[in-house]
SERO-4910 file (N, C-alpha, C, O; in steps of 0.05 Angstrom, whole numbers):
BEGIN
 pado doro    nc1    nc2    nc3   cac1   cac2   cac3    cc1    cc2    cc3    oc1    oc2    oc3
  Met    A    460  -1167    667    434  -1156    671    434  -1140    697    442  -1150    718
  Leu    A    427  -1115    695    426  -1098    718    398  -1085    721    385  -1082    700
  Glu    A    390  -1079    745    364  -1067    749    366  -1045    770    382  -1046    789
  Ala    A    349  -1026    767    347  -1004    786    318   -999    792    302   -994    774
  Ala    A    311   -999    817    283   -994    825    277   -964    829    254   -956    828
  Glu    A    298   -949    832    295   -920    836    312   -905    817    332   -915    806
  Ala    A    305   -880    812    319   -863    793    348   -860    799    365   -862    781
  Gln    A    356   -855    824    384   -850    831    400   -876    825    423   -874    815
  Ala    A    389   -899    831    403   -924    826    406   -928    796    427   -938    787
  Ala    A    386   -922    781    388   -924    751    409   -906    740    424   -914    723
  Leu    A    410   -882    750    430   -863    742    458   -873    748    476   -871    731
  Ala    A    462   -885    771    488   -896    778    496   -918    759    519   -920    752
  Leu    A    477   -935    752    483   -957    733    491   -946    706    510   -956    693
  Leu    A    478   -925    697    484   -913    671    511   -899    671    524   -897    650
  Glu    A    519   -889    694    544   -874    696    568   -892    702    591   -882    703
  Asp    A    564   -918    705    586   -935    712    605   -941    689    626   -954    693
  Gly    A    599   -931    665    617   -934    642    613   -959    626    625   -962    605
  Glu    A    596   -977    635    591  -1002    620    575   -995    595    556   -980    596
  Ala    A    582  -1007    572    568  -1003    547    539  -1014    549    535  -1035    560
  Ile    A    521   -999    538    493  -1007    538    484  -1015    510    486   -998    492
  Asp    A    474  -1039    506    465  -1047    480    435  -1046    478    424  -1037    458
  Leu    A    421  -1054    499    392  -1054    499    382  -1044    526    392  -1052    547
  Leu    A    364  -1025    525    355  -1012    549    324  -1013    550    311  -1006    531
  Phe    A    313  -1023    572    285  -1023    576    277  -1000    595    291   -996    615
  Val    A    256   -987    589    248   -964    605    221   -970    618    202   -976    604
  Asp    A    221   -970    644    197   -975    659    182   -949    662    192   -930    675
  Leu    A    159   -947    650    144   -922    649    123   -920    670    105   -902    669
  Val    A    123   -937    690    103   -936    711    114   -918    733    133   -925    747
  Leu    A    101   -895    736    109   -876    757     86   -874    776     69   -856    773
  Pro    A     84   -891    796     61   -891    814     55   -863    825     73   -848    834
  Gly    A     29   -856    825     20   -831    836     22   -807    818     13   -786    825
  Thr    A     35   -811    794     38   -788    776     25   -792    749     18   -772    736
  Leu    A     20   -816    741     10   -821    714    -20   -825    714    -33   -818    694
  Asp    A    -31   -836    735    -60   -842    735    -69   -856    710    -90   -849    698
  Gly    A    -55   -877    702    -63   -892    679    -56   -880    653    -64   -891    632
  His    A    -42   -859    652    -34   -845    628    -15   -863    612      8   -868    622
  Ala    A    -22   -872    589     -6   -891    573     15   -876    556      9   -855    546
  Leu    A     38   -888    554     59   -876    538     67   -896    516     62   -920    517
  Ala    A     78   -885    494     85   -901    471    114   -909    471    127   -906    450
  Leu    A    124   -918    493    152   -926    495    155   -950    513    147   -950    536
  Glu    A    166   -971    502    170   -996    516    200  -1003    519    210  -1007    541
  Ala    A    214  -1003    496    242  -1010    497    257   -995    475    246   -989    454
  Ile    A    282   -988    481    299   -975    461    324   -992    459    337   -998    479
  Asp    A    331   -998    434    355  -1014    428    376   -994    417    373   -986    394
  Leu    A    395   -987    433    415   -967    425    433   -977    403    442   -962    386
  Ala    A    439  -1003    403    457  -1015    383    444  -1015    355    457  -1007    336
  Ser    A    419  -1023    353    406  -1024    327    389   -999    322    376   -997    301
  Arg    A    388   -981    341    373   -955    339    344   -960    333    332   -949    315
  Arg    A    332   -978    350    303   -984    347    289   -976    372    299   -978    395
  Leu    A    264   -967    369    247   -960    391    221   -976    387    209   -977    366
  Val    A    213   -990    409    190  -1008    408    168   -997    426    173   -990    449
  Ala    A    144   -995    416    120   -987    431    110  -1010    448    117  -1033    443
  Pro    A     93  -1005    468     82  -1026    485     67  -1047    469     66  -1070    478
  Asp    A     56  -1040    446     41  -1059    430     59  -1076    412     50  -1092    397
  Gly    A     86  -1072    415    105  -1087    399    113  -1075    372    131  -1085    359
  Lys    A     99  -1054    365    105  -1041    339    130  -1023    342    134  -1010    363
  Glu    A    145  -1021    321    168  -1004    321    159   -975    316    142   -969    299
  Val    A    171   -956    331    166   -928    328    188   -916    311    211   -919    317
  Thr    A    180   -903    289    200   -892    270    208   -864    281    192   -847    285
  Leu    A    235   -861    284    246   -836    293    267   -827    273    281   -844    260
  Thr    A    270   -801    269    292   -791    253    318   -795    269    318   -802    293
  Thr    A    341   -791    255    366   -794    269    369   -775    292    377   -783    314
  Gly    A    361   -750    288    362   -730    309    344   -737    333    352   -734    356
  Glu    A    319   -747    327    301   -754    348    312   -778    364    310   -778    389
  Phe    A    323   -798    350    334   -821    364    358   -812    382    360   -821    405
  Asp    A    376   -796    371    399   -787    386    390   -772    411    401   -775    433
  Leu    A    370   -755    409    359   -740    431    347   -759    452    353   -756    476
  Leu    A    331   -779    443    320   -798    462    342   -815    476    340   -820    500
  Ala    A    362   -822    461    384   -838    472    398   -822    495    405   -833    515
  Val    A    402   -796    490    414   -779    511    396   -778    536    405   -780    558
  Phe    A    370   -775    531    351   -774    554    352   -800    570    353   -799    594
  Val    A    351   -823    557    350   -848    572    377   -854    585    378   -869    604
  Gln    A    399   -843    575    425   -846    588    428   -827    611    447   -830    627
  His    A    410   -808    614    412   -788    636    384   -785    648    373   -763    649
  Pro    A    372   -807    659    345   -805    669    343   -788    694    362   -787    711
  Asn    A    321   -773    697    316   -757    721    337   -736    727    341   -729    750
  Arg    A    350   -727    706    370   -706    708    363   -684    689    358   -689    665
  Val    A    361   -660    699    355   -637    681    378   -632    663    401   -629    672
  Leu    A    372   -631    637    393   -626    616    385   -599    603    363   -596    593
  Ser    A    404   -581    602    399   -555    589    399   -558    559    408   -579    548
  Arg    A    389   -538    545    390   -539    516    419   -541    506    425   -556    487
  Asp    A    437   -527    519    465   -528    511    477   -556    515    491   -566    497
  Gln    A    470   -569    537    479   -596    541    468   -615    520    482   -632    509
  Leu    A    442   -612    514    430   -630    494    442   -626    467    447   -646    453
  Leu    A    448   -601    459    461   -596    434    489   -609    433    497   -621    413
  Glu    A    504   -605    455    531   -617    456    530   -647    455    546   -659    441
  Leu    A    512   -659    470    510   -689    471    499   -701    446    505   -724    439
  Thr    A    482   -687    431    469   -698    407    483   -690    381    484   -706    362
  Arg    A    493   -666    381    504   -655    355    533   -646    358    545   -637    338
  His    A    544   -648    382    571   -640    387    577   -612    378    598   -606    366
  Arg    A    559   -594    384    563   -565    379    550   -549    400    532   -558    415
  Glu    A    558   -524    402    547   -505    421    523   -491    409    521   -488    385
  Ala    A    505   -483    426    481   -468    417    488   -439    413    504   -428    427
  Gly    A    474   -428    393    476   -399    389    457   -385    409    441   -399    422
  Pro    A    458   -359    411    442   -345    430    411   -348    426    396   -346    445
  Phe    A    403   -353    401    374   -355    396    368   -383    384    347   -386    371
  Asp    A    384   -403    390    381   -429    379    358   -444    394    361   -450    418
  Arg    A    337   -449    380    314   -464    393    309   -491    379    288   -502    381
  Ser    A    330   -501    365    326   -526    350    320   -549    369    305   -567    361
  Ile    A    332   -549    393    326   -571    412    297   -571    420    285   -592    423
  Asp    A    286   -547    424    258   -545    432    240   -557    410    221   -572    416
  Ala    A    246   -551    385    230   -562    363    233   -593    362    213   -607    358
  Gln    A    257   -602    366    262   -631    365    248   -645    388    237   -667    385
  Val    A    249   -634    412    235   -645    435    205   -646    429    192   -666    436
  Gly    A    194   -626    417    166   -626    410    159   -648    391    138   -662    394
  Arg    A    175   -652    371    171   -674    352    173   -701    365    157   -719    360
  Leu    A    193   -704    383    196   -730    397    173   -735    416    163   -758    417
  Arg    A    163   -715    429    140   -718    447    116   -728    431    101   -745    441
  Arg    A    112   -718    407     89   -726    391     90   -756    384     70   -768    379
  Lys    A    114   -767    384    117   -795    377    117   -814    401    110   -837    398
  Ile    A    124   -804    425    127   -822    448    108   -816    471    106   -833    489
  Glu    A     94   -794    470     75   -788    491     47   -792    481     41   -786    458
  Ser    A     29   -803    498      1   -806    490    -13   -779    488    -32   -776    473
  Asp    A     -4   -759    504    -15   -732    502      9   -713    503     17   -704    524
  Pro    A     19   -706    479     43   -688    478     38   -661    490     58   -647    497
  Glu    A     13   -652    492      8   -626    505     11   -627    535     15   -606    548
  Arg    A      9   -651    546     13   -655    575     33   -678    579     26   -699    588
  Pro    A     59   -673    572     79   -694    573     84   -704    601     85   -688    620
  Val    A     89   -730    603     97   -741    629    124   -755    627    136   -762    648
  Leu    A    134   -759    603    159   -773    600    182   -753    597    203   -755    610
  Ile    A    179   -733    579    199   -712    576    187   -686    585    170   -675    571
  Lys    A    195   -677    608    183   -653    620    201   -629    616    226   -632    617
  Ser    A    188   -606    613    203   -581    612    208   -572    640    191   -574    657
  Val    A    232   -561    644    239   -549    670    245   -520    664    265   -513    652
  Arg    A    227   -503    673    229   -474    667    257   -463    673    268   -466    695
  Ala    A    267   -449    653    293   -435    655    316   -454    659    338   -445    666
  Ala    A    312   -480    655    334   -499    660    338   -519    637    360   -524    629
  Gly    A    316   -529    625    319   -548    603    297   -569    604    273   -563    607
  Tyr    A    305   -594    601    286   -617    600    296   -639    618    320   -642    623
  Val    A    277   -656    627    284   -679    643    268   -703    633    244   -701    628
  Phe    A    282   -726    631    269   -751    624    261   -765    650    278   -772    666
  Thr    A    235   -767    655    225   -775    681    217   -805    682    193   -811    685
  Ser    A    237   -822    680    230   -850    681    253   -866    692    276   -857    692
  Cys    A    247   -890    702    268   -909    710    277   -924    686    262   -927    666
  Val    A    302   -933    686    314   -947    664    322   -975    672    333   -979    693
  Lys    A    316   -995    655    324  -1022    660    340  -1032    636    335  -1024    613
  Arg    A    360  -1049    641    375  -1060    619    363  -1086    610    346  -1098    624
  Asp    A    372  -1096    587    361  -1120    575    360  -1144    594    379  -1149    608
  Gly    A    337  -1157    594    334  -1181    610    325  -1176    638    320  -1196    653
  Glu    A    322  -1152    646    313  -1146    673    283  -1149    676    268  -1144    656
  Pro    A    273  -1158    699    244  -1161    702    230  -1134    703    205  -1134    706
***
């Protein structure tokens, strides 16, 4: 069981090479959410399950789950469309490929309480997307 109180520490834990079976995501971002509720409590990478704060399972397509898994494995790091395509589909983007944008939009509708004003998966102009949360592993407080 490992824990990180800050984004950089969480990132270091994820990059240490240890296999992750169950990942808890702490969605409390003091000073930025103002009580904004999100529909994400825990993600089980081994069984490919996503659980909402109310305990209900959130149904995701394979592509949506793969995209979310990449985001939680790279928290607080801007990922370009090309990186996301490579990490989720193992292919390069074409010059006009906007499939990642569409998939991010669908994922936001499932995990954000207000997809028009996302707080979990943010767009970074001319750069890509960033997953803005701390990550905790199974059993962490």
